[in-house]
MARNUBA-901728 format. One record per residue (C-alpha): residue in one letter; x, y, z. Coordinates in Angstrom, 3 decimals, always signed. Layout:
BEGIN
+---------+----------+----------+----------+
| residuo |        X |        Y |        Z |
+---------+----------+----------+----------+
|       A |        X |        Y |        Z |
...
+---------+----------+----------+----------+
***
This chain:
BEGIN
+---------+----------+----------+----------+
| residuo |        X |        Y |        Z |
+---------+----------+----------+----------+
|       X | +141.375 |  +98.038 |  +90.393 |
|       X | +139.697 | +100.525 |  +93.059 |
|       X | +136.208 |  +99.546 |  +91.615 |
|       X | +136.841 |  +96.079 |  +92.025 |
|       X | +137.766 |  +96.378 |  +95.735 |
|       X | +134.774 |  +98.515 |  +96.377 |
|       X | +132.504 |  +96.036 |  +94.657 |
|       X | +134.310 |  +93.241 |  +96.626 |
|       X | +133.705 |  +95.073 | +100.059 |
|       X | +130.205 |  +95.660 |  +99.405 |
|       X | +129.490 |  +92.167 |  +98.839 |
|       X | +131.191 |  +91.279 | +101.866 |
|       X | +129.023 |  +93.649 | +103.750 |
|       X | +125.691 |  +92.040 | +102.162 |
|       X | +126.975 |  +88.561 | +103.011 |
|       X | +127.482 |  +89.441 | +106.598 |
|       X | +123.759 |  +91.050 | +106.727 |
|       X | +122.378 |  +87.979 | +105.210 |
|       X | +124.387 |  +85.504 | +107.230 |
|       X | +123.443 |  +87.505 | +110.446 |
|       X | +126.973 |  +87.118 | +111.906 |
|       X | +127.450 |  +90.605 | +112.650 |
|       X | +125.893 |  +93.905 | +113.240 |
|       X | +125.888 |  +96.219 | +110.051 |
|       X | +124.938 |  +99.983 | +110.146 |
|       X | +122.882 | +100.928 | +107.057 |
|       X | +121.269 | +104.361 | +106.592 |
|       X | +117.717 | +104.366 | +106.360 |
|       X | +117.415 | +100.738 | +106.587 |
|       X | +115.066 |  +99.002 | +109.270 |
|       X | +116.927 |  +95.432 | +109.181 |
|       X | +113.532 |  +94.010 | +110.467 |
|       X | +112.448 |  +94.137 | +106.717 |
|       X | +114.843 |  +91.337 | +105.934 |
|       X | +112.468 |  +88.938 | +107.953 |
|       X | +109.585 |  +90.849 | +105.952 |
|       X | +108.623 |  +92.325 | +109.134 |
|       X | +109.403 |  +95.942 | +108.528 |
|       X | +109.905 |  +98.553 | +105.933 |
|       X | +112.561 |  +99.801 | +103.927 |
|       X | +112.850 | +103.653 | +103.147 |
|       X | +113.396 | +103.375 |  +99.387 |
|       X | +115.076 | +106.165 |  +97.640 |
|       X | +115.725 | +106.157 |  +93.668 |
|       X | +119.290 | +106.304 |  +94.071 |
|       X | +119.231 | +103.127 |  +96.381 |
|       X | +117.245 | +101.276 |  +93.661 |
|       X | +119.090 | +102.354 |  +90.783 |
|       X | +122.576 | +101.164 |  +92.650 |
|       X | +121.074 |  +97.668 |  +93.281 |
|       X | +119.641 |  +97.443 |  +89.710 |
|       X | +123.163 |  +98.273 |  +88.399 |
|       X | +124.645 |  +95.626 |  +90.334 |
|       X | +121.583 |  +93.044 |  +89.337 |
|       X | +122.482 |  +93.293 |  +85.703 |
|       X | +125.796 |  +92.373 |  +86.157 |
|       X | +127.016 |  +88.396 |  +84.993 |
|       X | +123.951 |  +86.213 |  +84.408 |
|       X | +121.641 |  +89.010 |  +86.181 |
|       X | +118.519 |  +87.393 |  +87.544 |
|       X | +120.188 |  +84.084 |  +86.844 |
|       X | +123.056 |  +84.598 |  +88.979 |
|       X | +123.596 |  +81.877 |  +91.744 |
|       X | +123.281 |  +82.487 |  +94.799 |
|       X | +120.872 |  +85.280 |  +93.695 |
|       X | +120.428 |  +86.561 |  +97.420 |
|       X | +123.874 |  +87.645 |  +97.498 |
|       X | +123.447 |  +90.105 |  +94.602 |
|       X | +119.913 |  +91.595 |  +96.104 |
|       X | +120.125 |  +94.621 |  +98.829 |
|       X | +117.333 |  +95.995 | +101.192 |
|       X | +115.938 |  +98.255 |  +98.484 |
|       X | +114.958 |  +95.652 |  +95.933 |
|       X | +114.008 |  +93.318 |  +98.414 |
|       X | +111.317 |  +95.931 |  +99.983 |
|       X | +110.222 |  +96.686 |  +96.423 |
|       X | +109.855 |  +93.103 |  +95.433 |
|       X | +108.475 |  +91.747 |  +98.282 |
|       X | +111.389 |  +89.393 |  +99.171 |
|       X | +111.715 |  +87.918 | +102.555 |
|       X | +114.670 |  +86.277 | +104.562 |
|       X | +113.528 |  +82.978 | +103.852 |
|       X | +112.914 |  +82.958 | +100.270 |
|       X | +115.137 |  +80.769 |  +98.012 |
|       X | +116.724 |  +81.377 |  +94.968 |
|       X | +113.900 |  +80.396 |  +92.564 |
|       X | +111.366 |  +82.450 |  +94.619 |
|       X | +113.799 |  +85.396 |  +94.592 |
|       X | +113.950 |  +85.055 |  +90.905 |
|       X | +110.276 |  +84.717 |  +90.476 |
|       X | +109.510 |  +87.669 |  +92.626 |
|       X | +112.209 |  +89.852 |  +90.639 |
|       X | +110.801 |  +88.850 |  +87.603 |
|       X | +107.064 |  +89.333 |  +88.404 |
|       X | +107.950 |  +92.954 |  +89.589 |
|       X | +110.246 |  +94.096 |  +87.183 |
|       X | +109.130 |  +92.669 |  +83.913 |
|       X | +105.611 |  +94.599 |  +83.951 |
|       X | +107.543 |  +97.869 |  +84.586 |
|       X | +110.013 |  +97.096 |  +81.838 |
|       X | +107.164 |  +96.535 |  +79.296 |
|       X | +105.525 |  +99.614 |  +80.167 |
|       X | +108.577 | +101.612 |  +78.785 |
|       X | +109.283 | +102.509 |  +74.917 |
|       X | +110.488 |  +99.951 |  +72.581 |
|       X | +113.953 | +100.992 |  +72.694 |
|       X | +114.103 | +101.011 |  +76.372 |
|       X | +112.253 |  +97.759 |  +76.821 |
|       X | +114.456 |  +95.759 |  +74.727 |
|       X | +117.312 |  +97.066 |  +76.326 |
|       X | +116.276 |  +96.083 |  +79.864 |
|       X | +114.937 |  +92.937 |  +78.998 |
|       X | +118.378 |  +92.168 |  +77.945 |
|       X | +120.220 |  +93.672 |  +80.481 |
|       X | +118.618 |  +91.699 |  +83.618 |
|       X | +118.097 |  +88.601 |  +81.251 |
|       X | +114.376 |  +88.789 |  +81.404 |
|       X | +114.323 |  +87.897 |  +77.483 |
|       X | +114.866 |  +84.299 |  +76.859 |
|       X | +116.862 |  +84.803 |  +73.929 |
|       X | +119.234 |  +87.254 |  +75.489 |
|       X | +120.204 |  +84.976 |  +78.621 |
|       X | +123.766 |  +84.896 |  +77.902 |
|       X | +126.297 |  +84.532 |  +80.849 |
|       X | +128.016 |  +87.859 |  +80.660 |
|       X | +126.450 |  +91.056 |  +80.572 |
|       X | +128.463 |  +92.444 |  +77.677 |
|       X | +126.878 |  +89.604 |  +75.539 |
|       X | +123.550 |  +90.594 |  +76.289 |
|       X | +124.301 |  +94.526 |  +75.538 |
|       X | +125.452 |  +93.234 |  +72.408 |
|       X | +122.209 |  +91.114 |  +71.633 |
|       X | +120.286 |  +94.175 |  +72.197 |
|       X | +122.583 |  +96.296 |  +69.980 |
|       X | +121.929 |  +94.023 |  +66.961 |
|       X | +118.025 |  +93.769 |  +67.725 |
|       X | +117.810 |  +97.485 |  +67.758 |
|       X | +120.334 |  +98.103 |  +64.973 |
|       X | +122.340 | +100.503 |  +67.385 |
|       X | +125.961 | +100.007 |  +68.565 |
|       X | +126.768 |  +98.952 |  +72.144 |
|       X | +127.514 | +102.204 |  +73.550 |
|       X | +124.110 | +103.356 |  +72.518 |
|       X | +122.444 | +100.327 |  +74.225 |
|       X | +124.453 | +100.919 |  +77.479 |
|       X | +122.894 | +104.701 |  +77.354 |
|       X | +119.371 | +102.991 |  +76.977 |
|       X | +119.967 | +100.856 |  +79.684 |
|       X | +120.935 | +103.332 |  +82.044 |
|       X | +118.080 | +105.596 |  +81.208 |
|       X | +115.994 | +102.675 |  +81.704 |
|       X | +117.002 | +101.934 |  +84.935 |
|       X | +116.534 | +105.428 |  +86.081 |
|       X | +112.935 | +105.147 |  +85.252 |
|       X | +112.259 | +101.964 |  +86.462 |
|       X | +113.757 | +102.981 |  +89.760 |
|       X | +111.315 | +105.788 |  +89.728 |
|       X | +108.344 | +103.760 |  +89.123 |
|       X | +109.358 | +101.487 |  +92.081 |
|       X | +109.749 | +103.952 |  +94.410 |
|       X | +106.405 | +106.178 |  +93.363 |
|       X | +104.651 | +102.529 |  +93.589 |
|       X | +106.096 | +102.098 |  +97.127 |
|       X | +104.804 | +105.530 |  +98.289 |
|       X | +104.794 | +106.350 | +101.906 |
|       X | +104.348 | +103.903 | +104.562 |
|       X | +100.769 | +103.324 | +105.252 |
|       X |  +99.394 | +104.923 | +108.395 |
|       X |  +97.174 | +102.655 | +110.235 |
|       X |  +94.450 | +104.386 | +112.816 |
|       X |  +94.921 | +102.908 | +115.950 |
|       X |  +90.986 | +102.960 | +116.325 |
|       X |  +90.779 | +100.146 | +113.419 |
|       X |  +92.603 |  +97.621 | +116.124 |
|       X |  +94.532 |  +95.826 | +113.547 |
|       X |  +96.010 |  +95.646 | +109.713 |
|       X |  +96.886 |  +93.248 | +107.559 |
|       X | +100.628 |  +93.106 | +106.936 |
|       X | +100.435 |  +90.448 | +104.112 |
|       X |  +97.767 |  +88.464 | +102.540 |
|       X |  +98.597 |  +85.637 | +100.173 |
|       X |  +95.548 |  +83.792 |  +98.276 |
|       X |  +95.628 |  +80.656 |  +96.152 |
|       X |  +92.802 |  +80.214 |  +94.162 |
|       X |  +92.021 |  +76.851 |  +92.123 |
|       X |  +89.127 |  +77.374 |  +89.650 |
|       X |  +89.759 |  +73.784 |  +88.260 |
|       X |  +87.976 |  +72.284 |  +91.027 |
|       X |  +84.338 |  +70.878 |  +91.475 |
|       X |  +83.754 |  +73.820 |  +93.672 |
|       X |  +86.203 |  +76.837 |  +93.662 |
|       X |  +88.480 |  +76.768 |  +96.508 |
|       X |  +90.756 |  +79.666 |  +97.841 |
|       X |  +93.644 |  +79.204 | +100.272 |
|       X |  +94.303 |  +82.304 | +102.372 |
|       X |  +97.322 |  +82.949 | +104.584 |
|       X |  +97.190 |  +85.971 | +106.434 |
|       X |  +99.568 |  +88.028 | +108.770 |
|       X |  +98.006 |  +90.694 | +110.906 |
|       X |  +99.366 |  +93.379 | +113.046 |
|       X |  +97.633 |  +94.711 | +116.118 |
|       X |  +97.328 |  +98.249 | +116.427 |
|       X |  +95.880 |  +98.273 | +119.928 |
|       X |  +96.240 |  +96.184 | +123.084 |
|       X |  +93.871 |  +93.060 | +123.597 |
|       X |  +92.920 |  +92.449 | +119.955 |
|       X |  +90.807 |  +89.181 | +120.596 |
|       X |  +89.064 |  +88.847 | +117.499 |
|       X |  +89.448 |  +89.318 | +113.683 |
|       X |  +86.591 |  +90.432 | +111.946 |
|       X |  +86.967 |  +89.128 | +108.501 |
|       X |  +84.610 |  +88.860 | +105.425 |
|       X |  +84.300 |  +87.100 | +101.957 |
|       X |  +82.431 |  +89.027 |  +98.935 |
|       X |  +80.099 |  +86.969 |  +96.817 |
|       X |  +79.050 |  +89.462 |  +94.235 |
|       X |  +76.120 |  +88.689 |  +91.909 |
|       X |  +76.396 |  +88.985 |  +88.095 |
|       X |  +73.866 |  +91.782 |  +87.745 |
|       X |  +71.763 |  +89.567 |  +85.934 |
|       X |  +69.775 |  +88.325 |  +88.991 |
|       X |  +68.400 |  +90.143 |  +92.174 |
|       X |  +69.277 |  +87.165 |  +94.361 |
|       X |  +71.367 |  +87.445 |  +97.376 |
|       X |  +74.134 |  +85.647 |  +98.316 |
|       X |  +73.156 |  +83.100 | +101.271 |
|       X |  +75.774 |  +82.557 | +104.118 |
|       X |  +75.356 |  +78.679 | +103.532 |
|       X |  +76.977 |  +79.327 | +100.141 |
|       X |  +80.438 |  +79.800 | +101.777 |
|       X |  +82.283 |  +76.998 | +103.151 |
|       X |  +85.043 |  +77.869 | +105.577 |
|       X |  +87.862 |  +75.846 | +107.294 |
|       X |  +90.538 |  +77.126 | +109.736 |
|       X |  +93.809 |  +75.498 | +109.268 |
|       X |  +95.683 |  +77.299 | +112.036 |
|       X |  +95.559 |  +80.684 | +113.809 |
|       X |  +92.071 |  +80.568 | +115.561 |
|       X |  +88.289 |  +79.559 | +115.670 |
|       X |  +85.280 |  +80.973 | +113.817 |
|       X |  +83.128 |  +82.487 | +116.543 |
|       X |  +80.327 |  +83.513 | +114.333 |
|       X |  +79.289 |  +84.048 | +110.706 |
|       X |  +76.482 |  +86.450 | +109.398 |
|       X |  +75.116 |  +87.435 | +106.125 |
|       X |  +76.177 |  +91.452 | +106.534 |
|       X |  +74.608 |  +92.439 | +103.202 |
|       X |  +73.311 |  +90.950 |  +99.910 |
|       X |  +76.680 |  +89.640 |  +98.571 |
|       X |  +79.026 |  +89.674 | +101.931 |
|       X |  +79.538 |  +86.978 | +104.434 |
|       X |  +81.068 |  +88.363 | +107.667 |
|       X |  +83.315 |  +85.994 | +110.009 |
|       X |  +84.670 |  +86.683 | +113.321 |
|       X |  +87.752 |  +84.764 | +113.959 |
|       X |  +88.545 |  +84.372 | +117.816 |
|       X |  +92.243 |  +84.205 | +118.290 |
|       X |  +93.912 |  +81.900 | +120.814 |
|       X |  +95.010 |  +84.586 | +123.074 |
|       X |  +94.470 |  +88.503 | +122.646 |
|       X |  +97.179 |  +90.528 | +121.006 |
|       X |  +99.227 |  +93.329 | +122.386 |
|       X | +100.047 |  +96.546 | +120.373 |
|       X | +102.727 |  +95.820 | +117.605 |
|       X | +102.398 |  +91.986 | +117.849 |
|       X | +101.884 |  +89.876 | +114.720 |
|       X |  +99.763 |  +86.815 | +114.267 |
|       X |  +99.173 |  +84.286 | +111.584 |
|       X |  +96.178 |  +82.676 | +110.299 |
|       X |  +95.435 |  +80.062 | +107.503 |
|       X |  +91.899 |  +79.618 | +105.996 |
|       X |  +90.252 |  +77.733 | +103.460 |
|       X |  +87.325 |  +78.982 | +101.405 |
|       X |  +84.988 |  +76.900 |  +99.144 |
|       X |  +82.080 |  +78.858 |  +96.959 |
|       X |  +80.469 |  +78.987 |  +93.506 |
|       X |  +81.765 |  +82.254 |  +92.194 |
|       X |  +78.480 |  +84.203 |  +91.327 |
|       X |  +80.654 |  +86.729 |  +89.044 |
|       X |  +83.726 |  +86.101 |  +86.899 |
|       X |  +86.219 |  +87.798 |  +89.069 |
|       X |  +88.012 |  +87.326 |  +92.326 |
|       X |  +88.782 |  +90.736 |  +94.387 |
|       X |  +89.992 |  +91.281 |  +97.830 |
|       X |  +87.832 |  +94.016 |  +99.401 |
|       X |  +89.729 |  +95.033 | +102.959 |
|       X |  +88.156 |  +96.068 | +105.738 |
|       X |  +91.081 |  +97.144 | +107.598 |
|       X |  +94.341 |  +98.456 | +105.697 |
|       X |  +96.203 |  +95.745 | +104.007 |
|       X |  +99.899 |  +96.236 | +102.792 |
|       X | +100.665 |  +93.510 | +100.624 |
|       X |  +97.883 |  +91.349 |  +98.669 |
|       X |  +99.396 |  +88.377 |  +96.650 |
|       X |  +97.117 |  +86.381 |  +94.281 |
|       X |  +97.424 |  +83.361 |  +92.597 |
|       X |  +94.666 |  +81.952 |  +90.303 |
|       X |  +94.694 |  +78.610 |  +88.731 |
|       X |  +92.328 |  +78.140 |  +85.729 |
|       X |  +93.658 |  +74.895 |  +84.557 |
|       X |  +92.748 |  +73.654 |  +81.090 |
|       X |  +89.555 |  +76.156 |  +80.845 |
|       X |  +91.381 |  +79.240 |  +80.469 |
|       X |  +89.406 |  +82.162 |  +79.800 |
|       X |  +89.826 |  +84.590 |  +76.435 |
|       X |  +90.237 |  +87.712 |  +78.648 |
|       X |  +91.771 |  +88.144 |  +82.017 |
|       X |  +92.183 |  +91.745 |  +83.266 |
|       X |  +93.883 |  +92.759 |  +86.448 |
|       X |  +91.534 |  +95.216 |  +88.788 |
|       X |  +93.042 |  +97.706 |  +91.206 |
|       X |  +91.341 |  +99.935 |  +93.363 |
|       X |  +87.770 |  +99.530 |  +91.771 |
|       X |  +84.266 |  +99.775 |  +93.003 |
|       X |  +83.300 |  +96.701 |  +95.129 |
|       X |  +79.897 |  +96.469 |  +93.339 |
|       X |  +81.681 |  +95.490 |  +90.065 |
|       X |  +83.729 |  +96.932 |  +87.453 |
|       X |  +82.676 |  +95.382 |  +84.217 |
|       X |  +84.526 |  +97.771 |  +81.995 |
|       X |  +87.216 |  +96.233 |  +79.872 |
|       X |  +89.803 |  +98.811 |  +81.385 |
|       X |  +92.925 |  +97.221 |  +83.268 |
|       X |  +95.987 |  +95.315 |  +82.349 |
|       X |  +95.501 |  +92.411 |  +80.345 |
|       X |  +97.197 |  +89.249 |  +82.161 |
|       X |  +98.547 |  +86.354 |  +80.546 |
|       X |  +98.459 |  +82.731 |  +81.830 |
|       X | +101.374 |  +80.728 |  +82.025 |
|       X | +101.456 |  +77.189 |  +80.795 |
|       X |  +99.908 |  +75.585 |  +84.013 |
|       X |  +96.833 |  +77.958 |  +83.239 |
|       X |  +97.662 |  +80.437 |  +85.977 |
|       X |  +97.894 |  +83.990 |  +86.639 |
|       X |  +99.726 |  +86.046 |  +89.562 |
|       X |  +98.976 |  +89.578 |  +90.677 |
|       X | +100.192 |  +91.548 |  +93.518 |
|       X |  +98.953 |  +94.655 |  +95.086 |
|       X | +100.531 |  +96.916 |  +97.670 |
|       X |  +98.751 |  +99.455 | +100.162 |
|       X |  +95.227 |  +98.361 |  +99.612 |
|       X |  +92.568 | +101.061 | +100.554 |
|       X |  +89.641 |  +99.972 | +102.773 |
|       X |  +86.544 |  +99.524 | +100.639 |
|       X |  +88.156 |  +99.177 |  +97.170 |
|       X |  +88.351 |  +95.923 |  +95.314 |
|       X |  +91.686 |  +94.540 |  +94.169 |
|       X |  +91.844 |  +91.381 |  +92.032 |
|       X |  +91.044 |  +90.147 |  +88.673 |
|       X |  +88.071 |  +89.655 |  +86.373 |
|       X |  +87.950 |  +87.022 |  +83.403 |
|       X |  +85.699 |  +86.675 |  +80.259 |
+---------+----------+----------+----------+
***
């Protein structure tokens, strides 16, 4: 009975935070993160507690799901205040599934069932999913519960390690990217990428953003990229002041902002790029620090045989077969996410 009362009290607190109807004091939490504009100091204990709360009932298929998600998981999975149930569920699944599948088979099966990530185990009650895993693993229910607890501890450690320390943005850089979301459509006559970027000023009077797009060659030709190969449209957030070919494969863009930014101010821009890719990959090579890069790539009906995730590789091109393999969904799309991108390195996907 005491545990039930504690759970009810905890959910009541979360509900007040979500509704923004009363002030809530939470240790080590910057409440700006609930709007996607701050950071949460992650601890393994916080993540473990929230994962154990998430596994109850229908797990990720609980409705409303947002009530079940605390600040630690929101921060670790990139969940923001405006996300609806479908988007929260997608972000949770995208973040948790790769980590779960990296575990030993017994822990993997136990956790896939616990969080209802396995379609065959999508039972309405946690006990039923535990029993399904027990039958699958040929173990008793008690053993599976121990496996789940062990797996949650490991997943929490991985999430905290991935978050790492908050990035330190040097003031002399002027600004950094807080969030970059790109949707790339390769099933068009000319590939198109829609880019939505939120930047933060690290100094006063930031009037221009120096952006760039890399058009790498295949290595089979010494031909350089041409500035005219890249089509750019600004949907909102500024005006293209200049564009220049900075190197043999990189086109620089100067985006003049509507008004100068003061230190700490945020600004969002929306751009569309059109270009024939000269190499079977799409990567982000940030010039300034980038907290989050979220990439959706649509291949359509012409899905390549092999798609590989590339993280912190040489921008000159990593043609090795190393990297996590990515499986496209039924729409011919893949989705990857990167955090704390280091300037000068490439992050994205390669296909063949």
